[in-house]
N, C-alpha and C positions, 0 to 999 in steps of 0.2 A: 504494499499500500504506500502511496506517495505521502509524504509528510503533510499533515493537514495544514500546518502553519505555512509551508512552502506554497501550497495552492492559494491560501488567503492572500499571500504576498503577490502571487502572480496575477490574481484577479484585480488587485489594485493596480498593478503595473499595466495590464492591457485594458483594463476597463476604467484605473486610479489616476476691538480691533485693536488692531495692534495695541500692545501694552508693553512698556518698557521694562516691567519687572519680570524679565525672563530668567528662568532658573536652568543652569546647565548642570546635569548630573555627571558624576565622574569620580575622581579619586580624592576629593577634598577631605580633609581631616574630620572624621566623625567618630562618635562613641558608639560602639556596638555592645549592647548590654546583653543580659541573660533573661530577657523577657520570655515568658512561656510561649510555646509555639501556637497553642490554640488561641491565645490572646492576639498574637501577630496576625494570624489568618483572619480572625474575626474583624480586626480593625481595618485590614486591607479591603475585605469585602464590604465593610460598612463605608469606607471612603469612596469606593467605586460606585456606590449608589448616588453620590451627590453629582449629578450631571445636568446640563441644561436640557430643556425640552427640545430646542432646536439648535443646530450647529452648522455653520457653513464656513468654507475656507478655500483658498487657492493653494495649489501645491506644485510648484516647479520641482521636477524630479529628474534625477540623472541615474542611469543604470549602466554599469560597467561589467562586461563579460569578456575576460581576456583582453584583447586590444580593441574590442568594439564598444563604443560608447553611444548610448541612446538617450536623448533628452525629450521630455514632453511636459505638458502642463495638465494638471487635473483640477477640475472645479467640483468640489464636493458639497452636497446639501444633505442634511439628515434631521429626521424627526426621530428622537430616541424611542426604540422599541417598535417602530412603525414603518419607516421608509429610508432608504439611502439612495441618492441620485448622484451619478458620477459622469461628468462630460470630459473627454480626453481630447486635447488639441495638440497638434504639432505643426510648426511653421504657420501659426495663426489659422489653422484649418481644423475644424472638428472631425476627428476620425472615428469616434466611437462614443456610444452612450449606454449606460447601465441604469436600470431601475430595479432595486431589490426591496422586497418586503418579506416578513417572516414566512410567507406561504409560497412566494413565487419570485422568479427572477426574469427580467426582460433585458434583451441586449440587442443593439444593431451596430453594424459596421458600415460606415459610408464608403470605405475603401474598396471592399469586396461585395457591397450591396446584399448583405445577408443579415438575418435576424433570428433571434430565439425567444420564445415565450413558453414558459413552463415552470416545473418545480426544480428543486436542487438535486433531484435524482439524475438529472442530465449530467451534472458535474461528477457525480459519483460513478456513473456508468462510463463516461468518456475518459476519466482521469483516475478512476480507482480510488476515490477518496470521499469521505464524509465531510460535508461542508454546509454551512447554513448562514442565514442572516446574521445571527448573533455572534458568530465567529468573526465576521467582517466588522461588525459594530465594535467588538472588543478591541480589535487592533486600531481602529480610529480613536477610541477613547483611552488608549494606553492602559488597558486593563490586564490583569493576570491571565494566565492560561493553565488550565488543568487542576487548579487548587480544589475545586469542587468535585473533580473526577477521581482524584487520587484516593485509593483505599487507605493508604497510610502516608502521611507527609513526613519525609526525612528532612530534618533541619540541621543546618550547620552555620557557622559564622566565618565570613571572610574578614579581611582587615577593615572593610568599609560597609559591609552589607550582611543581612540576614540572607541565607541561601535556603530556599525551600524546594525540595525535589521529590519525585515519586521513587527514587532509588538511592541507596547509599552510595557515596562517592567510591568507597573502597570496592564495593561489588561491581560497579560499572567498570572500573579500571581493570578488574580481573577478567571481565567478559571481553573487554577490548583486547587484552593481552592474549587471551585464548583464541579470539576470533569466533567465539561461540556465544550466542546471545539467547537468554532465557525467554521462552515463549510467553512467560507471565507478563512481560513488558512489551506491549505492542508499540507504544510511544512513550518516551521518557520526557517529562516536563520538568524544567528548572526555572525558577523565578528568583531574581536578585532583588532585594527589597532594601530601600532606604530606611535605616533604623530611626531616623528622626521624623520623617513624614509618614512612614509606613505605607508607602506607595511603591509599586513595582517600577523599576527602572531598566530592567533588562529581562528578556524572556528567551529561552532556548527550547526547542522541540527537536527530538531526534527519533526518527522512524527506525525501529530495530530491524524491520524486515528489509526495507530498501537501503538502509544506511544513509538516507538523505538527512541533512541537517539544515536547520534555519535558526538564526537568532536575530533579535531586533533590540537595538539600544534606544529606549526613549530618551533622547539627548537633551530636550529643552521643553519647558513648559511656560505658559503665560497664565497670570492671574487676571481673569476677566470677570468682573462683578464678583460673585461669590465662588466662582468655579476655577479649578486648576485644569487647564486645557493643554493638550499636547501641541506643540508648535514645531518640532523637528524630530526626525528619526534617522537612524542608520541601520541598514539591514544587510546581513550576509547570508547567502544561500549556497549550500553545496549539495548538488544533485548531478553528479557526473562532472559538470563544470562548476566553477565558482563564480558567483554573481554578487556584486555589491551595489546597493541601492541607497541613495541619500535624498532626503526631501526636507524642505523648509516651508512651513505654512505661512501665509500672509493673508490679510484682509479677513481675519477671524471675527465672526460675529456669533452671538448667542441670543436665543430666545426672540428672534425677529421672524416675522411671517416669510415663508418660503414658498416658491412655486416649483413644480417638478415636471416641466414639459417633456412629453415622450410621445412622438408620433412617427409611426413607421410607414414609409413609403410603400405604396402598393406594387411598386416595381422590384421590391426586394425579395430574395428567395428565403424561405423559411428553413432553418437548420432543424433536422429531425434526429 
């Protein structure tokens, strides 16, 4: 199975106000205490509930694979738990548009004049992966991955973060060394948590079957009204080839009325 996080990333790529109080996450000196794991997790999940009703932003993005660099701009509009609208432009020309809801996804490409309307089963069938609206929303909102899915959360401390994983580091290293991976772990999730804000600042997902990996660094946030909103990320994907993606958001707005235009030309061919 392809890493779910990888597919979320690729969906943003092919389909993906200002405030000066930007926070850069990183290796600044921080005190990592011995707070109980269940309290850390509950506070993370509680913090992730504080989100705007609507969110919109522009996202100039650069993707580098080997010696090939691709640049594009994404315009993203979202009503939390309801709809995500994405328009992709390159060289000032819209090339694709996506409209996602919890129950369905719509997509059209102006370059090849094709479109898709249906459920998320299409993605699972074509790419061998489970994917839904809320996975995409979690990435946009800089949320954790896997915490509510882990049967048991393994916690350790780095020099600057709490590290929450679905597997012990020692066991993972042993499996890597042997080259044999336990069927118990289909996907290994790891979340690095800022001990001061108790917000996730880095996520890694590793597919044990395909050995694909993807990690994302939530590298900057903005305080807009009472919300902490993601404003930049850096992503690394390893799936055969290595791909690096960087994006910096601009013109971020919250809780403003939004429109989601989506009209498919009768001349376009439906993808089945």
